[in-house]
C-alpha positions as a printed NumPy array, in Angstrom:
array([[ -9.938,  -3.707,   7.017],
       [-12.103,  -5.518,   4.463],
       [-12.275,  -4.237,   0.904],
       [-14.513,  -5.144,  -1.996],
       [-12.935,  -6.59 ,  -5.135],
       [-13.231,  -3.195,  -6.859],
       [-11.577,  -1.397,  -3.942],
       [ -8.786,  -3.974,  -3.822],
       [ -8.254,  -3.598,  -7.566],
       [ -7.809,   0.171,  -7.192],
       [ -5.524,  -0.296,  -4.181],
       [ -3.313,  -2.731,  -6.098],
       [ -3.153,  -0.409,  -9.095],
       [ -1.999,   2.563,  -7.012],
       [  0.035,   0.804,  -4.304],
       [  3.291,   2.694,  -3.736],
       [  5.091,   0.604,  -1.11 ],
       [  4.006,   2.449,   2.024],
       [  0.643,   3.542,   3.345],
       [  1.523,   7.241,   3.197],
       [  2.906,   7.028,  -0.352],
       [ -0.117,   5.032,  -1.498],
       [ -2.483,   7.648,  -0.052],
       [ -0.441,  10.378,  -1.746],
       [ -0.645,   8.595,  -5.102],
       [ -4.399,   8.029,  -4.703],
       [ -4.938,  11.713,  -3.872],
       [ -3.086,  12.726,  -7.047],
       [ -5.273,  10.433,  -9.161],
       [ -8.604,  10.988,  -7.376],
       [ -9.944,  13.744,  -9.607],
       [ -8.827,  12.247, -12.913],
       [ -9.948,   8.665, -12.257],
       [-12.246,   7.202, -14.905],
       [-14.961,   5.965, -15.11 ],
       [-16.832,   8.107, -12.535],
       [-17.509,   4.995, -10.435],
       [-13.749,   4.576, -10.005],
       [-13.468,   8.176,  -8.789],
       [-15.948,   7.387,  -6.002],
       [-14.015,   4.238,  -5.084],
       [-10.686,   6.112,  -4.99 ],
       [-12.052,   8.815,  -2.695],
       [-13.686,   6.24 ,  -0.411],
       [-10.488,   4.192,  -0.332],
       [ -8.474,   7.259,   0.709],
       [-10.877,   7.83 ,   3.618],
       [-10.574,   4.194,   4.706],
       [ -6.783,   4.151,   4.468],
       [ -6.53 ,   7.335,   6.536],
       [ -8.177,   5.472,   9.445],
       [ -5.789,   2.5  ,   9.351],
       [ -3.714,   1.806,  12.424],
       [ -0.119,   0.542,  12.47 ],
       [  0.015,  -3.158,  11.635],
       [ -3.605,  -3.36 ,  10.477],
       [ -4.128,  -5.681,   7.524],
       [ -6.183,  -5.159,   4.389],
       [ -8.126,  -8.129,   3.078],
       [-10.529,  -8.916,   0.28 ],
       [-14.172,  -9.338,   1.259],
       [-16.555, -11.358,  -0.891],
       [-20.297, -10.707,  -1.036],
       [-23.044, -12.25 ,  -3.098],
       [-24.318,  -8.795,  -4.136],
       [-21.225,  -7.693,  -6.048]])
């Protein structure tokens, strides 16, 4: 799974050791995340992480637009 730099930043900030614990932590913070742009990223990240399969890696994706 490729993430943008902003998504990776949020993932690193809320990483909790396991995928399920990280998703749980993100869900707890989703509604109180600031600024509003971060709230959108958190909710999108939760959706992406819910689709991950066992052993799937997360990597940082670079684009010229961001």
